C-alpha positions in Angstrom: -149.7 230.4 2.9 -149.1 230.1 6.1 -148.9 226.6 8.3 -150.8 226.3 11.2 -150.3 223.4 13.9 -152.7 221.7 15.5 -151.7 220.0 18.6 -154.0 217.7 20.7 -153.6 218.9 25.0 -154.3 217.5 27.6 -154.8 214.0 29.0 -152.9 212.5 25.6 -151.1 215.0 24.3 -150.2 214.5 20.7 -148.1 216.8 18.6 -148.9 218.0 15.0 -145.4 217.7 13.2 -146.3 218.2 9.6 -149.1 221.3 9.7 -151.9 222.7 7.6 -151.6 225.1 5.2 -154.3 228.5 6.0 -155.2 231.2 4.9 -155.6 233.2 7.8 -156.0 232.8 11.3 -159.9 232.7 11.1 -159.3 229.8 8.8 -157.0 228.1 11.5 -159.2 228.5 14.2 -162.0 227.0 12.0 -159.5 224.0 11.0 -158.8 223.6 14.8 -163.0 223.5 15.4 -163.4 220.9 12.7 -160.2 218.6 14.0 -161.8 219.3 17.8 -165.6 218.0 16.7 -163.8 215.0 14.6 -162.1 214.1 17.9 -164.8 214.4 20.4 -167.2 212.6 17.7 -164.9 209.7 16.8 -163.3 209.2 20.4 -166.5 210.9 22.9 -164.5 209.5 25.9 -161.7 211.9 25.1 -164.2 214.9 25.7 -162.7 216.7 29.1 -161.9 220.0 30.6 -158.3 219.0 30.1 -158.5 218.1 26.6 -158.3 220.4 23.5 -156.9 221.5 20.0 -154.0 224.0 20.3 -153.8 225.7 17.1 -150.1 227.3 16.5 -148.9 229.7 13.9 -145.1 229.1 12.3 -143.8 231.4 14.3 -145.0 228.8 17.8 -147.7 231.8 19.2 -150.8 230.3 20.8 -154.0 231.5 18.2 -156.7 229.6 19.6 -157.5 226.7 22.6 -160.6 224.7 20.7 -162.0 222.1 23.4 -163.3 218.6 22.3 -166.7 218.4 21.6 -169.3 216.3 19.6 -171.1 216.6 16.7 -173.5 213.9 17.6 -176.9 215.5 18.4 
């Protein structure tokens, strides 16, 4: 299975050095969305226009940018 990387980009960047195996680009995008919502829910002060999860494939190609958001209603 291919490995994808989920970097936090923006105000306080953080690089994912381990990555996560996903079956497809779509699964990786879903996982990126999960991460973005978890960070947004746990740290709502991080929800800003400039903060997002950058989903990268093994070749270093960006396949998605997912803005941070909260799952709380």
